[in-house]
N, C-alpha and C positions, 0 to 999 in steps of 0.2 A: 820762671813759670812752673816751678815744681809743684806749688800748691794748686795751680790751675789744672795740671795733669792729674793730680790726686783727686780733685773734685770730679773731673771727667771719669776717672776710673771707678768712682763710687756711684756714678749715675748711669753707666753703660756696661753691657756685658764685655768681658775681656776680649772676645773675638770681634768686637765692633770697633776696636782701636788699633790702628796700624801705625807703626813707626819704623824708622830705619829702612832697611832694604825692602821690607814688605810694603812700605808706603811709596817707594820710588816710582813705580809705573804710573801713579796717579798725579805726578808732579810735572809731567811734560805734556805739551799739547800734541795733537794728532800729527801735525806737520813736522814736529821735531824742531820747531823754531824758538819755542819758549820753554824755559825750565824754571820752575818756582821752588819755593821752600815752604814747609809747613811744620808746625809742631807735631801734628798727627793727621792721619786720614781717618775720618770717622765714618762708620758704615751702619747707620741705624736701620732698624727693621720695622719701626712703627712711627706714626706721626707724633706720638707722645715722646718718643726718644729724640726726635728732631726738635721738639719743643724744649726739652731739657737742655739740649746742646745750645740752642739759640740763647736761652736764658743765662746759662753759665758763661758763654762767650760775651754776651752783652755786659754782664757784671764785671768781667775781667778786661773788657776793651779789646778782645781778640777778634780779628776779621774772620768771616765765614765765606768760603768759596764753594758754592754748590756745584756738584758735578754729576752728570748722567753717564752716558756711554763714552764721553770724551772724544766724540767724533767731530766736534766743531772746528771751524777753520779760522777763527779770529781770536782764539786764546781766552775766551770768556770764562772757561772752567779751569784755568791754570793759576795757581796761587803766586802771582808776581805782584807783590804789594809792599809798601813801605813799613807796614806794621806786622806784628806777629799774627799768624793766620792758621786756620785749620781748613782742611777740605772735607766737605760733607758729601760723601759719595753714596748715591741712593740706590745702588744696584741690588741691595738685599730686599728692598721694598718692591717686589716684582710680581705680585699676585694680580691675576685677572679676577676681580670680585664678581663680575656679572656680565654676561652677554645676553641681551634680550632682543630676539629677532622681531618680536611684535612691536616693541618700542623703538627698534632700530637704534639702539644705544648700547654702549659698553662702559662699565666702570672698572678702571684699572689703576694700579699704583704707579708712582712716578718711575720706578726702576724697571718697569715692564719693557722689554725690547720690542721695537716696532714690528719686526717679522713675527714675533710670537703672537701679538695682537692680530695681525693679518691672518695668521693660520687659525686662530680661535674664531674669528669672524667668518672665515670661509667654511668652517665646520658647521656653522649655523646658516649657510647659504647667504652670507652677507659679505660686504666688502668695507674695509676701512680705507677710504680713498686718499691715502697719503703714500707716495712712493718716492724713494730716493736711494742713491747708491749705497748709503751706509745703513740701510734698514736692518741688516743683520746684527748691528751693534748699537745703533742709536736708541736711546731710551725715551719714553714718553715725556718725562719731566723736562728733559733737555730740549725736546722738540717743541714743547709748549713755551719754555723760557726763551727760545730763540725765534718763535713763530715761524717754524720751518715751512718751506714751500714744496719743491719737488716737481716731478714731471706732470702731475695731474691737477695742478693748481688752476689751469685754464678752466676746467669744468667744475671742480669742487672747492676751489679756494685754498687759502693757506691754513695753517694749523688753527689760527684764530677762528676761522669759519667752521671748524670741526669740533670746537670745544663747547659743550653745553653747561657743564658745571665743574667746579674746582674745590679741592681741599688744600689749604695753604697755611704754612706756619709763618706768622707775621714777625717783623723785626723785634717786637717786644716779647716774643715767645708764645703768644696766644695762637690757638688753632682756629682759623676761620674755615668753616665747612659749609659748602653749598653744592652738594653733589646731587643736583637736580637734572632731570632729563627733559625739562620743559622747553619747548621751542618758542613759546610766547609767554613773556612775563614782563610787564611794563610798569616797574615800580621805581622809576628814576634811574640814577646812575647804576650801571652794572659793574660791581667791583672786580669781577674776574678779569676785565680788560686792563686792570692795573698791573697784572702779573704776566699776562701773555706777551711775549716779546721783550720783557723787561730784563732778561738775562740774569735773573736771580738777585736783582738789586732792590726789589720791593717786597719780596717774600720767597719762601721755598715751597714750590709745588710738591705735594706729597701724594695726591690722587686726582683723578679727573673722570668726568663722564664725557664720552666722545660719541659723535654721530657715526652711525653706520648707514649703508645704503644697500639695497638689494644687489646681490652679486650678478653681474651681467652674464647672460647665457652665451653671448657670442661677442667676438671682437674682430675688427678688420684693420689690418696694419699695412702701411705702405711706406717705402723709402723712395723718395721722388727727387729727381734732379731739377733744380730751379733753372730757368733759362737765364736768369740774372738775379743778383742779390735783391734788387728793388722789387722783384716779383713776390718776395716772401710775404709781406703784409697783405698784398692783394689776394694771394692764394689763400691765406688764412681767412680773410673776409669771405671769400667764395666758399670755403669749406664750412664755415659757420652757417652760411646761408643755406647750403645744401643739406647739412646734417643737423643743424640746430644745436640742441643741447647734448648731442651724442658725441661731440668731439672731446675726447679725453686729453689728448696731447698733440702738440705741434712743435717739434724740436728742430732747431736750426743746426745744420751739420756743415762745418767747413772742410775744404780739402786738407788744410794743414792739420786739423785735428785727426783726420783719418790717417794722415802720414805718420803722425806720432803713434797712433794705435797699431798700424800694420807693422811698424818697425820694432815695437817693443812688447806687444801683447800677442801671445800665441793664439792663433785662430782668428785674429782680427783682420779681415780683408774686406775691401769695398765691395758691395753687392753690384755695383755698376762699373762697366768698362766702356769708355774711359771714366775715371773718377771725376765727377763734376766739381767745379769750384765751390758750389753751394748746393746743399740738398736739404730736404726736410724729412723727418720721421714723424708720420702722422698716424694716430690711432683713434678709431671710433668704436663705441660699444653699445650694446642694446640687447633686447630679448630675442631678436629674430636674425639668424645668420644670413639667410637669403636676402632679406631686406637690406642688411648692412652692406653686403657685397654689391647689390644693385645701386645703393647710394654712393658707394665709393667709386664704382666704375663710371657712373654718371658724372660725378665730380671730376674725375680724371679726364674724361672726354671734353668737358667744357674748359678745364684748365689748359689742356693742350691746344684747343682751338684758339684760346686767348693768348697763347705763347707764354704762359706762366710756368709750365712744366714741359720738359723736353724728353724725359726718360724716366723710368721707374721700375720698381719691382714690388709686387704685392705678395705678402706672406700667404702661402697656400696651406700651412699647417701651424699648429701651436709651436712646434720645434723651430720652424722658420721665423715665426714671430719672436721667439726668445733669442734667436741668433741676431736679429736686427737690434733688439734692445741691448744685447751683450755688446754689440759694436758701439752703440751710443755710450755706454758706460766705459768702454775701453778707451775712449778719447781722453777721459780724465786720467786713467791709469797710465796710458801711453806717454802723456806729457810729463807726468811725475817721474817715470822711469827714464825719460830723456835727460833729466838733470834739473838744475835749479830753475824754478819758475816763479812768477809773480801773479798771484790770483787777484782778480777784480770781479766781485759779485755786484753788478750794477743793473739798473733798470732805467729805461727811457720809454716814452710813449711808443706803442707798437709801430705806428706809422713812421717814427723817426729812426727805427733800428738800422735800416740800411745806411742812411746818411751818417749816423753816429759811428758805425763801424768803419766807414770810409775815412771820415775826418780823424777819428782817434788813431786808426792805423797809420795814416799819413804823418800825424804829429809824432807818434812814438818812433817811427822810422827815421825821422829827422834827428831825433835825440840819440838813436842807436841804429845805425845803418844795417846791422846784422840781426836785429831782433826778429823772432818768429812769433807771429800773432795767431792764436787759436781762439776765435770768437764764436762760441757755441752756446746752446742752451735753449731756454724756454721762449721761443718766438711768440707763443700764444699769449703771454702776459708781459712781453717786453723785457724779461729778465735775461740778460746776456752775461755769460762768464767770459770776460775779456781777458784771457790769460796770456801772459808773455813768457817766452823763453829768451832772455836777453844775452848779449855777449858778456864776456868776463869784465870788460872795461866799463860797462854801463852803470849808471847810478839808479838803483831800484827805487829810491825815494822820489827822484825826479820823474821817472817813468810813471809811477803811481799818481803823483800829483797831476801830471798831464792827463792821464786817463780820467781821473775823478773830476778834474776841472772841466774837461770836455763834456763829460756826462751831465754835469750841472748846467752847462750852457744849453743842453738839449732838454732841459726841464726834468731831468732824471734824479735818481738817488744813488748814493755811493754804497748803499747796502740794500739789496733786494730781499734776500732770504737768509743770509748767514749771520746777520747782526753786526754790531760794532765791536764788541769784545774789547780786548786790550790793544789789539793791533790797529784799530781804526779810530780810536778816540782822539788822538792828536790831529790826524789829518782832517777829521770831521770838524774839530774846533778851528783849525787853521783856515779851512775853506768855508767856515760858517755854514756847514751842511746840515746842522741839526739845530732846531729851535731850543731855547733854554727851558721851556716848559717841562719836558720830561725829567730834567735834572732837578728842577724845583720840586716835582712830585716825589722823587727819590728822597730828597732831603727832608721833606715834610713827613713821610712815612717812617724814615729811619734817620733821625737827627744825628746819631752817633756814627752813621755810615759804616756799620760793621758788616752789612750784607754786600759782598762783592763790589767794593768801591773801585770800579774799573779805571776811574780817572787817576788813581794813585799809582798806577803801573809805571 
């Protein structure tokens, strides 16, 4: 591959090519479970440089693994492949080209960090309504490639719903640019949807036009004890009825998750005593603080009358609101610090969430009597992170197959917001959880399969 590296060196600036120790941090996934190999890590600064990389790699038959902030949980950005590969890390393409408050749109490059975009939108009294735990590191290109979700998907949808236009380098090296902010344009097939959620297998996203919304003047946030798990979907329905489109988030919180958080994360303590078996963290937002509080208190009164909620705390300040959301995120960190865990990012119909949790918990307990189940997440859209802390003697593959199989029985999906990546490709095939059509599209657009061939892992 000497001649290949020489061609790359002639096409890119010296500081855009990393090898050896400098490349090492980009070759391992965020969970530390996968370690790959690459001829080099390439850090382009323009779409034209990405185009040159793709053309050179196509001619040499070298695989390209696109990478953003490397915060994904399924190994899609780790170069574990049977062929020679390079990583194309897009962090240098990080400009915010435009924030237009009148058009409620922002044009950003793929390497822009989510938190940076959020701050730029806030400076214009706007909100980019995607929020997740890794927003300080996750990059826009990766969020588009994985069709990220997060805590506000209930109200604003997933990343696919927030993308207006894209700039993409195609598998043959051409640059396809449609950086439009139009909300309505009905000209047949919309090509951008071939790239959103495709995990870099159909093209490399280099820039995007994203929706913004007016920044809410007020929020009302509450941590509420459910009288029973089955009350969750009924409470959500009641909240949507009372607050309509104002419900930003409705997160399911298990006692076990809080136990992990309080044991391993400083400052993480349950706001309710005693800690309930199940709680929800709910947030609504709008232009009028007084109206929001009235709406929330009316909702809680009805919910208690109907025995859906039995206790709760309402944030009285922005600091208290942040404390509640800190606790929600501490559930994730707490289980990580507790030791080995098996993550399952699944979704079932909202009405089926309680029964799925009960059935899946019972089944994994029969496989591993000492397993600890932390089933938490986005009740509002049925996306539950059914995470397991198994005993040392348990078979992780058997436990995962049980969880995913149960999920499919409930009409669900084995990947709600994280993607398939390299970690889920085999189980998806074994369980026939994915139709063949997406793979056929990948092969049609990229016959050589040089763009992130996940199935080769």
